[in-house]
C-alpha positions in Angstrom: -9.9 7.5 17.9 -12.0 5.5 15.4 -15.7 4.8 15.9 -16.7 1.1 16.5 -18.8 -1.1 14.3 -21.1 -4.1 14.8 -19.9 -7.6 14.0 -20.4 -8.9 10.5 -20.4 -12.7 10.5 -19.5 -14.6 7.3 -21.8 -17.4 6.1 -20.6 -20.6 7.7 -21.3 -22.7 4.7 -18.7 -20.8 2.7 -15.7 -21.1 5.1 -16.5 -21.9 8.8 -12.9 -21.5 10.0 -12.5 -18.2 8.4 -15.9 -17.1 9.5 -15.1 -17.8 13.1 -11.7 -16.0 12.8 -13.2 -12.9 11.2 -16.5 -12.7 13.2 -15.4 -11.0 16.5 -14.1 -8.7 17.7 -14.9 -6.5 14.7 -12.3 -3.9 15.6 -9.4 -6.3 16.0 -6.3 -5.7 13.8 -6.1 -9.5 13.5 -9.6 -9.6 11.9 -8.7 -6.8 9.6 -5.5 -8.7 8.6 -7.4 -11.9 7.8 -10.0 -10.0 5.7 -7.3 -8.3 3.7 -5.2 -11.4 3.4 -8.0 -13.2 1.6 -8.2 -10.2 -0.8 -4.4 -10.2 -1.2 -4.6 -13.9 -2.2 -7.4 -13.4 -4.7 -7.3 -9.8 -6.1 -6.0 -10.2 -9.6 -6.4 -7.5 -12.3 -4.6 -4.4 -11.2 -5.6 -1.2 -9.3 -9.0 -0.6 -10.9 -10.0 -4.2 -10.2 -8.8 -4.0 -6.6 -11.0 -0.9 -6.0 -13.9 -2.9 -7.3 -13.1 -5.8 -4.9 -12.9 -3.4 -2.0 -16.2 -1.8 -2.9 -18.0 -5.1 -3.0 -16.4 -6.3 0.3 -16.5 -3.1 2.4 -19.4 -1.1 1.0 -21.9 -3.7 -0.3 -21.2 -6.7 2.0 -19.8 -5.4 5.3 -21.1 -1.8 5.2 -18.1 -0.3 6.8 -18.8 2.9 5.0 -21.3 4.5 2.6 -21.1 4.5 -1.1 -20.4 8.2 -1.2 -17.7 8.0 1.5 -16.0 5.2 -0.4 -16.0 7.3 -3.6 -14.6 10.2 -1.6 -11.9 8.0 -0.1 -10.9 6.7 -3.6 -10.8 10.3 -4.9 -8.3 11.2 -2.1 -6.1 8.3 -2.8 -6.1 9.0 -6.5 -5.2 12.6 -5.7 -2.1 11.5 -3.7 1.0 10.0 -5.2 1.4 6.3 -4.6 -0.7 3.1 -5.2 -4.3 4.1 -4.9 -5.7 0.7 -4.1 -3.2 0.1 -1.3 -3.8 3.5 0.1 -7.6 2.9 0.2 -6.9 -0.4 2.0 -4.7 1.5 4.5 -7.5 4.0 5.2 -10.1 1.3 5.5 -8.0 -0.6 8.1 -7.4 2.7 9.9 -11.2 3.3 10.0 -11.7 -0.1 11.6 -8.9 -0.6 14.0 -6.8 2.6 14.2 -3.1 2.7 13.3 -2.7 -1.1 14.0 -5.6 -1.8 11.6 -3.9 0.3 8.9 -0.8 -1.8 9.2 -2.8 -5.0 9.3 -4.7 -4.1 6.2 -1.5 -3.3 4.3 0.2 -6.4 5.4 -2.7 -8.8 4.5 -3.1 -7.3 1.1 0.6 -7.0 0.3 2.5 -9.9 1.7 1.2 -12.7 -0.6 2.5 -11.1 -3.8 5.6 -9.7 -2.1 6.6 -13.1 -0.9 5.9 -14.7 -4.2 8.0 -12.1 -6.1 11.0 -12.4 -3.6 11.0 -16.1 -4.1 10.9 -15.7 -7.9 13.8 -13.2 -7.8 15.9 -15.6 -5.7 15.0 -18.5 -7.9 15.9 -16.4 -11.0 19.2 -15.5 -9.4 20.2 -19.0 -8.4 18.6 -21.1 -11.1 18.0 -18.7 -14.0 20.4 -20.5 -16.2 18.3 -23.7 -15.9 15.3 -21.9 -17.5 14.9 -22.0 -21.3 16.0 -18.5 -22.4 12.8 -18.0 -24.2 10.7 -18.1 -21.0 12.3 -14.8 -19.7 11.9 -13.3 -23.1 8.2 -14.2 -23.1 7.8 -12.4 -19.7 9.4 -9.3 -21.3 7.0 -9.5 -24.3 3.9 -9.8 -22.1 5.1 -6.6 -20.2 4.6 -4.8 -23.6 1.0 -5.9 -23.7 0.3 -5.0 -20.1 1.8 -1.5 -20.3 0.1 -0.8 -23.6 -3.3 -1.8 -22.1 -2.6 0.5 -19.1 -1.6 3.4 -21.4 -4.8 3.0 -23.5 -7.1 2.7 -20.4 -5.6 5.7 -18.6 -5.6 7.8 -21.8 -9.3 7.2 -22.4 -10.1 8.3 -18.8 -7.6 11.1 -18.2 -6.7 12.6 -21.6 -10.0 13.6 -23.1 -9.7 16.6 -25.4 -6.9 18.2 -27.4 -5.3 20.0 -24.5 -4.9 16.9 -22.3 -3.6 14.9 -25.3 -1.1 17.6 -26.1 0.1 17.6 -22.5 0.4 13.8 -22.6 2.5 13.8 -25.7 4.7 16.6 -24.5 5.3 14.8 -21.2 6.2 11.6 -23.1 8.8 13.4 -25.3 10.3 15.2 -22.3 10.6 11.9 -20.4 12.3 10.2 -23.3 14.8 13.1 -23.7 15.5 13.3 -20.0 14.8 9.8 -18.5 16.2 10.5 -15.0 13.9 10.3 -12.0 14.3 14.1 -11.4 13.5 14.8 -15.0 10.2 12.9 -14.6 9.5 14.9 -11.4 10.0 18.1 -13.3 7.6 16.9 -15.9 4.9 16.3 -13.3 5.6 19.7 -11.7 5.3 21.6 -15.0 2.1 19.7 -15.8 0.6 20.8 -12.5 1.3 24.4 -13.3 -0.1 24.0 -16.8 -3.2 22.5 -15.4 -3.7 25.5 -13.1 -3.5 27.8 -16.2 -5.4 25.7 -18.7 -8.3 24.0 -16.8 -11.2 25.4 -14.9 -13.2 22.5 -13.4 -16.2 23.1 -11.3 -15.8 22.2 -7.6 -17.7 19.2 -6.2 -20.0 19.9 -3.3 -21.8 16.6 -2.4 -19.9 14.2 -0.2 -20.1 12.3 3.0 -17.7 12.6 5.9 -15.1 9.9 5.9 -15.4 7.6 9.0 -11.8 8.3 10.1 -11.0 10.7 12.9 -7.4 12.2 12.8 -6.8 15.7 14.1 -5.2 18.3 11.8 -2.3 18.5 14.2 -1.6 14.8 13.8 -2.0 15.1 10.0 0.5 18.0 9.9 3.0 15.9 11.9 2.7 13.0 9.5 3.1 15.3 6.5 6.1 16.9 8.1 7.7 13.4 8.6 7.0 12.6 4.9 8.7 15.8 3.8 11.6 15.4 6.2 12.4 11.9 4.8 11.9 12.9 1.2 14.5 15.8 1.6 16.7 14.1 4.2 17.3 10.6 2.8 19.1 11.8 -0.4 21.5 13.9 1.8 22.1 11.1 4.3 22.6 8.5 1.6 25.1 10.8 -0.2 26.9 11.7 3.0 27.3 8.1 4.3 27.7 6.3 0.9 25.9 3.4 2.4 24.2 0.9 -0.1 21.3 0.2 2.2 20.5 3.9 2.7 20.9 4.4 -1.1 18.3 1.6 -1.6 15.9 3.1 0.9 16.3 6.6 -0.6 15.6 5.3 -4.1 12.5 3.4 -3.3 11.1 5.9 -0.8 11.6 8.7 -3.4 9.8 6.6 -6.0 6.9 5.8 -3.7 6.6 9.6 -3.0 6.5 10.8 -6.6 4.5 8.2 -8.5 1.2 9.7 -9.6 -1.4 7.7 -11.5 -1.2 4.2 -10.0 0.9 1.1 -10.0 1.9 1.0 -13.7 3.5 4.4 -13.5 6.0 3.1 -11.0 7.8 1.5 -14.0 9.7 4.5 -15.5 10.7 5.9 -12.1 12.0 2.5 -10.8 13.8 1.9 -14.1 15.7 5.2 -13.7 16.5 4.4 -10.1 17.8 0.8 -10.3 18.7 0.1 -14.0 20.6 3.3 -14.7 23.1 2.8 -11.8 23.2 -0.9 -12.8 21.8 -2.2 -9.5 19.6 -4.5 -11.6 20.0 -5.5 -15.2 17.5 -4.2 -17.7 16.6 -7.8 -18.7 15.8 -8.8 -15.2 13.9 -5.6 -14.6 11.5 -6.1 -17.5 11.1 -9.9 -16.9 10.3 -9.2 -13.3 7.7 -6.6 -14.3 6.1 -9.2 -16.5 6.1 -11.7 -13.7 4.5 -9.1 -11.4 1.4 -9.2 -13.6 0.9 -12.9 -12.6 0.5 -12.4 -8.9 -2.5 -10.9 -7.0 -2.3 -7.7 -4.9 -0.6 -4.3 -5.6 1.8 -3.7 -8.4 4.1 -1.8 -6.0 5.3 -5.2 -4.8 7.5 -5.1 -7.8 9.8 -3.3 -5.4 10.2 -6.5 -3.4 11.4 -8.3 -6.6 13.9 -5.6 -7.4 15.2 -5.4 -3.8 15.8 -9.2 -3.9 17.5 -9.0 -7.3 20.1 -6.3 -6.4 23.7 -6.9 -7.8 25.0 -5.6 -4.4 24.0 -6.0 -0.8 21.4 -5.8 0.5 19.8 -8.4 -1.7 17.7 -11.6 -1.2 15.1 -11.5 1.5 16.7 -8.5 3.3 16.8 -6.4 0.1 13.2 -7.4 -0.8 11.9 -6.4 2.6 13.8 -3.1 2.6 12.6 -2.2 -0.9 9.0 -3.2 0.0 8.9 -1.1 3.2 10.6 1.9 1.6 8.3 2.2 -1.4 5.2 1.9 0.7 6.2 4.2 3.6 5.2 7.3 1.8 1.7 5.8 1.2 1.2 5.5 5.0 2.5 9.0 5.7 0.5 10.7 3.0 -2.8 9.0 3.8 -2.5 9.7 7.5 -1.4 13.3 6.8 -3.9 14.2 4.1 -7.1 12.8 5.6 -7.8 15.7 8.0 -7.4 18.2 5.1 -9.2 16.4 2.3 -12.6 17.9 2.8 -11.1 21.3 2.1 -8.9 20.3 -0.7 -11.6 18.4 -2.6 -13.7 21.6 -2.9 -10.9 23.6 -4.5 -11.1 24.1 -8.3 -7.4 25.0 -8.3 -6.6 21.6 -6.8 -8.7 19.8 -9.3 -7.2 21.8 -12.2 -3.6 21.0 -11.2 -4.5 17.4 -10.8 -6.0 17.3 -14.3 -2.6 18.5 -15.7 -0.7 16.0 -13.6 -2.9 13.1 -14.7 -2.3 13.9 -18.3 1.4 14.0 -17.7 1.6 10.6 -15.9 -0.1 9.0 -18.9 2.7 10.5 -21.0 5.3 9.1 -18.6 3.8 5.7 -19.0 3.7 6.1 -22.8 7.5 6.9 -22.7 8.1 3.8 -20.5 6.2 1.7 -23.0 8.9 2.5 -25.6 11.9 2.6 -23.2 12.6 0.3 -21.5 9.7 -2.1 -22.2 9.5 -2.2 -26.0 13.2 -1.8 -26.7 14.0 -4.7 -24.3 11.4 -7.1 -25.7 10.5 -6.6 -29.4 13.3 -7.8 -31.6 11.5 -9.7 -34.4 8.1 -10.2 -36.1 7.4 -13.1 -33.8 7.9 -10.9 -30.8 5.6 -8.3 -32.2 2.9 -10.9 -33.0 3.1 -12.5 -29.5 2.7 -9.0 -27.9 -0.4 -8.3 -30.1 -1.9 -11.7 -29.2 -1.3 -11.0 -25.5 -2.8 -7.5 -25.8 -5.9 -9.0 -27.6 -6.2 -11.6 -24.9 -6.2 -9.0 -22.2 -8.5 -6.4 -23.8 -10.8 -8.4 -26.1 -10.7 -11.8 -24.6 -10.6 -10.4 -21.0 -8.4 -13.3 -19.9 -6.9 -12.9 -16.4 -3.4 -11.4 -16.4 -1.8 -14.4 -14.7 -3.0 -16.7 -17.4 -1.7 -14.4 -20.2 1.7 -14.2 -18.4 1.9 -18.0 -18.0 0.9 -18.4 -21.7 3.5 -16.0 -23.0 6.2 -17.6 -20.8 5.3 -21.0 -22.2 5.2 -19.7 -25.8 8.5 -17.9 -25.4 10.1 -21.1 -24.1 8.9 -23.0 -27.1 10.0 -20.3 -29.6 13.3 -19.8 -27.8 
């Protein structure tokens, strides 16, 4: 199904053991897993940084695909809901070793941060009282800085011009007035229609074919399964009143509807798990702050939440269920959309709708910056000052996020 590639040996002076493990066979899922495991252990900095690491590894160094094909693949994954960097990784694994390679790439990139966050959640549950209270508060304060940085960066790229800024602000107001998950979905849908009416982008014509062969029939089947689960899980969870099904439904729906990258998962997850009191708001915001300190995709925050549930399933089981449920739509959408992307990317109507959606998701993140992030963390002048220092460290000092998170936790412990 997927064309083969020649072996690419790593320099033995860097890591002989890893070099031997990764050298041959080049199309082995195990080799794909080990390559992505190294990235999962070292890729700090959020989705944009992850895409840079992938480009350096798979375009420049290993030459798995051309520069233009990689740009086209990134465009597809940014067009789809879900975590763009993880979806790019899934597609790269698919191009190398088929469906098993897609699963191997996801597992290698995701498991390090997921395991760390599940352990943190379980430690917080069992030994949280032993921590100085200021440490958790410091984690909540650093979340303010991280989300503010994300809002600013996304707004500069996606909200240029008066029309897009207006859409962003209207989306933020609507999300604050109707903070439910379905209210946010409605905001995205309305913004897509507004984009169709307001924007007239020129179609892009230059591109290279992606090195992935999936038939349109197979793509339609994957998209059909995605839609069936999206529509059927809420009905099944309501009918059976089963907490495990309710957890799967909440996380699957979130993974299906998050446009704009990892940070935008925050408002949807908050509506799904804090509103029904599955997870307390303090634990939610502290966990989001801790998520910035680990490498890999931000969607692994779902593993922390699943392990922090106030009802069964919780612990390791809840973490694994939350993790699989939130990433399942990413697999189905990537596999389903690949055969149709060449047609979609040329459509000005598709690009216009996406421009409206992108402006709206910045508005959703802006609303989340206020509620729940700001309202849960900033209670005094000292809190505000610490958040400003953290934001300056991230944006001006360009310090790694894990270092800023650790520093805010330590300062919070001292102040507390």
